[in-house]
N, C-alpha and C positions, 0 to 999 in steps of 0.2 A: 477610405477607399472601399467602391463599392462591390467590389468582387474580391474571391480571396486570392492569395498571394499563389502564383502558380510556378511550379518548381520540377525542372526535369531533371531526374537522376539517371546519370550515365555510367555505364561500364565500358571504357574504350580499350580496344587490342585484343590480345589473345589471352587476358587474363581471365581465368574462369571461376574466381571467388566471388561469388556475389551475395553472400550472407550479410555481411555488413550495409552494401548499398540496399539491401530490401529491408533491414531493420532502420536505416535512415529514412527510407521512403514511406516506411508505416510511422515513424516518430512524426514527421514533418507533416504526414495525413492527420495524426491525432493532435496535432499542434494546430489545426485549422486550415493547413494548404490543403492547396489541390496539387497532386504530385503525378506526373507522368514517368514511368520507368522505361527505359529504353531495352532492357533485356542485356544480354552478353555480346560482346565481340561488335562494338560499334566502332566506326570509323568516325574521326573529327567531323569530316563532313556529314555523315548522317546525324551526328549530334546537334551541329550547328542548324542544319535543314531542319528537323525534326522541332527544334527551339524555336524557330521563327515561325514555322507552321501553327504551333502551339501558343504563340505569343507568350512565352514564359518571362517570370521576372528574375528568374536565376536558374542556372545550371550548375548541378553538383555533380563532380565527377568523383569516383572512385576508383582509386587505381593503387594496385600492390605490385604491379610488373615492374616497376624500376622505369618505364618509360615516360614518366611525368616530363620529364624536360624536351621531350618530342612532343608528346599531347597537347599539354596545356597552352605552350606557343602557339601551334598549328589551330588550336579553337579559337584565340584570340585574334589571329590573323584573318581566320574565316569570318568571324564577326566583324573585324573592322571593314573586311571587303563588303559586308551585308549591311554595313552603317548600324548596327546592333550596339550602340554606345552605351545604352541606358539597362543592360541585363549583366547582372553579376555571374561571374564564374569564381566557383569557390570548389572547393572538394576537400579530399582527405585519403589516407592510406599510408603508407609507408615512405614517406619522403624526408630526406635530411634537412636539416635545419639551413645550411647553407643553400640549397636549391630551393627552399622557401622563399628566401630572402630575394633571389633570383627572379623567381615566379611573379612575386609581388612586384616587384619592378618592372616587369612586363605587363602588369595588369590584373593579373590574378589578385583576387580578394583573399581573405584568411583560407589558410588550409589547415586541417583538422588531422592530429596525430590519433593514434588507436588511444581508447580511454577518455576521449572528450565525450562529456555528457551529449546525449541527443537535446536536451534543452538549451545547450549553450550553442549548440549549433541552430537551433531553430531560432533562437532570440538573435543571432547574428544576422540571420537571412531576414527576419522580421526588421530588425533595425536598419540595415541597409537599403531593404526597399523603401521603407518610409522615409529614407533621407535622399534618397537618389530616381524614384519612380515617381511620375505624375499621372494622376488617372483622372 
């Protein structure tokens, strides 16, 4: 790969807790990735449009609000509309295990619960990009 992995870190909806997203954004940057952080209160449309404009390899959604079963499917649907078939959608937050399974079935990548190490998240993104993106 000739350029750094580009990751969009997003906070969707009314969830105003962004400390975890900022920690992830910083740790991914420290792992050599280029990180675009959207800030708070983004819509799925804003996230997908920014991801398209920034030509990202991955979108990481931080969600603590309980709206994960609405937000992730909407992002996946919008990405399909825009033919963004080789961009990883991953994320983390408070997501019950049974919901994680359903979201993975819909095309969402690994979802990380609180307590996951930042190294594990960075390695997952690096491995996914290496296997699924061509440059």
